[in-house]
Legacy VTK file of the C-alpha trace (Angstrom):
# vtk DataFile Version 3.0
C-alpha trace
ASCII
DATASET POLYDATA
POINTS 55 float
11.279 0.766 -2.625
12.198 -1.980 -0.196
15.775 -0.698 0.067
14.574 2.835 0.808
12.257 1.542 3.523
15.044 -0.521 5.111
17.386 2.502 4.993
14.865 4.550 6.952
13.281 6.583 4.128
9.645 6.269 5.084
8.432 9.084 2.863
8.338 7.853 -0.725
6.023 9.156 -3.410
5.049 7.029 -6.391
3.062 8.692 -9.155
0.396 6.660 -10.899
2.196 4.360 -13.369
1.467 4.674 -17.083
1.541 1.740 -19.486
1.934 2.170 -23.244
3.462 0.305 -26.174
6.939 1.538 -25.130
6.825 0.002 -21.655
5.780 0.693 -18.082
6.613 4.222 -16.889
6.701 5.371 -13.288
8.083 8.249 -11.248
9.517 7.869 -7.735
10.452 10.682 -5.380
12.284 10.271 -2.075
14.414 12.662 -0.044
13.972 15.451 -2.670
15.316 13.177 -5.446
13.050 12.348 -8.394
13.614 9.369 -10.686
11.784 8.622 -13.932
11.868 4.883 -14.593
10.812 2.985 -17.700
10.561 -0.796 -17.551
10.635 -2.692 -20.830
10.308 -6.330 -21.743
10.972 -8.360 -24.852
10.855 -11.969 -25.855
13.651 -14.189 -27.123
14.224 -13.645 -30.827
12.691 -10.172 -30.978
14.537 -7.241 -32.481
14.866 -3.917 -30.647
12.446 -1.244 -31.767
13.659 2.311 -32.308
11.944 4.957 -30.228
9.929 7.614 -32.066
12.004 10.336 -30.364
15.437 8.798 -31.037
17.703 10.272 -33.678
LINES 1 56
55 0 1 2 3 4 5 6 7 8 9 10 11 12 13 14 15 16 17 18 19 20 21 22 23 24 25 26 27 28 29 30 31 32 33 34 35 36 37 38 39 40 41 42 43 44 45 46 47 48 49 50 51 52 53 54
């Protein structure tokens, strides 16, 4: 968001973030481009968990 602001994109929409057991989901839209972003975290020694929708 900071980079967009510095590049002159002053119109940025951020939908209300959702938090669930898979991570932190948010949607950003700027200049008619929409991005769906999922942030995840893990701790040292953990094993990756397969997503319910993965095949």
